[in-house]
N, C-alpha and C positions, 0 to 999 in steps of 0.2 A: 504494500500500500504506500502511496506517495501523497504528500501534502506539499503544495507550493504556496509560499506567502507572496502576495502581490502588493507592493507598497507604492502608493501615490506620494511622490515627494515634491516639495517646493523649497522650503527653507529650513526645516527642522534638522537637528543633529541626528545623524543615523548611526551613531556609535553602538546603539542597542542591538542592531541587526546581527552583530557577532554572536549574540546570545541565543539566536534562533537555531533550533536543532534541525530545521528543515531547509530545503533549497528556497531561495527568495529571489525575486526580481524587483528592481526599482524602476518605476516609470517616472522619470524626471520631467518636471514642468518648469524648471528654472533654467532659462537660456544661458545664464552665466556658468552653469555647471554641466553643460552638454558634453564636455570632454571627459567627464568622470563616469558617465553612465552609458550603457549599451542602448537602453530604451529611452528616447527623448521624444517629447511631444509638446505641442503648443500649450500654453497655460490657459486652456479653455476647459470648460466642462467639469470643473471641480474634481472630486475623487471618482465620481461615477464614470467620467469619461475614460480614465485610465482603466478602471475595472472592465468596462465594456470593450475597450480595445483589446485587453488581454483575452477575454472570452472569444471575441471574433477571430483574432489572430491564432488562437490555439484550439479552436472549436473541435477540430478532428483529432486532436491528440491531448486533450485535457488530462491532468493528473486525477487521481481518485478524489482528491479534495483540494479546494482552493481557499486560501485565507485572504480576504480583502482587508487592507489596512491603510490607514493614514500614516504619514511620516512621524507623527507623535501619537501612537495609539493609546498611550497612557492617560491622555486627557479625558478619554471616554471610558477607559477600561484599565484600572490600575494593576490588575493581575493578568494583563494581556499575555506576557511571556509564559506564565504558568499554564494558562488555558491552551495556548498554541503548542507549547512543548509537551504538554501532557495530554494532548488530544487522543481520544480512544479509537479513532478510525471506524467507528460504528454509527455515530450520530450523523444524521443527514445534514443537519444545520446547527450551528452554534452561534448565538449572538455574542458579540464581544463588546458589551457596554450595557447601559441601562435601556430597557425597552418601555416604550410609551404607546398610548393609543392616540392617534391623530384625531383630536376632538374639537379643535377650533373650527367653527362652522365655515368661515371664509376659506381657510386653508384646505379643509376637507372637501369643500365644493370644487376648488381649483384642482385638487388631486384627482378627484373622481372624473372631472372633465378631461384631464390629461389622459387618464387611464382609458376612458371611452374612445377618445380620439386616436389612440395608439394601439387599440386591440388588446389591452391588458385586462384580463378577467379579475375582478376584485370582489372582496366580500367586506362587509362592515362588521366589526370595526376594523379600520386599517391600522395595523401595528407597525412600529419601526424601532430600530435601535439607533441611538444617537451615535453619530460618526460614521454610520453606514459600514460598520466593521462586522464581518461574519466569517465563519468557516462554512463552506457550502460544498456538498458532494457533487461530483460530476453528473450523477444521475439526476439531481435536481436542476442543474444548469441545462442539461440536454433535453429537458421537457419542452423547451422552446427551440425552434429552428434558428439557425445562425442569422437568417434574414430578419427575424424578429429583433435580435440585438442590433443589427445594422440599422434598422429603421429607428430604433430608440436613440442610438448614438448620434444620428443626424439631428435630432432635436436638442442634443446636449452641446455639441460643438458649434457654438454660435459666435465665436470670436470674442467671447467674454469669459472672465473667470467664474463669476457667479451670476446665475439667473434664477428665476423662480423654478425653472425646470430642474435645476440641480437639486434643490431641496425636495421637489416633488418626487424625483427618482429616489432620493434617500428614504422618503416615506413609503415608496412602492417596492423597494428591493425585496422584502419578504414576500410580497405578493407575486412579483416577477418570478421568484424562485420557488413558488408554491408552498411556502411554509407559514404564511400569515396566520392561518387558522390555528396552527399548532404553537405559535409563538406565545410564550408566557409573558405577561406584562408585569413590569415592576411598578410603573406609574401610569396614571390616566391623564 
């Protein structure tokens, strides 16, 4: 069994990655550091842009599990390294942070509208984990065709770092990967 940690990086210190017991890839969005990383991309689309790029580029050879992480995962998950390094390779998905219910009416309405416009089947309540950090199985990722992820990526990469779509996708990642209903909430 293999777990790959996909890290979206802009400016945070990455010294902590030496403590990951699994292979990792850094998707760098800081043009001043392009010479330091193999995977460089424009600073568009927040973290979800890097995660979707990884899925699309590796769709036909994904590892058994993928961990999606920010470059400072500890801001949302203080025990990040323990959870990742101690992963059991049986859990289909593992949130790496605090889980909430998206209950603000205006934001919920916008999230539902985006889901409907992009063919994302959702259920209420919509749950999400702050920071959009998860370990997800290949099985869960492959429940959607590659074209589905390509379509969503086009809505994210809009020439801006942060748009409302970025946060909307953060709210919808558990739905996209088909584990929204099973996600246990910590906060409403």
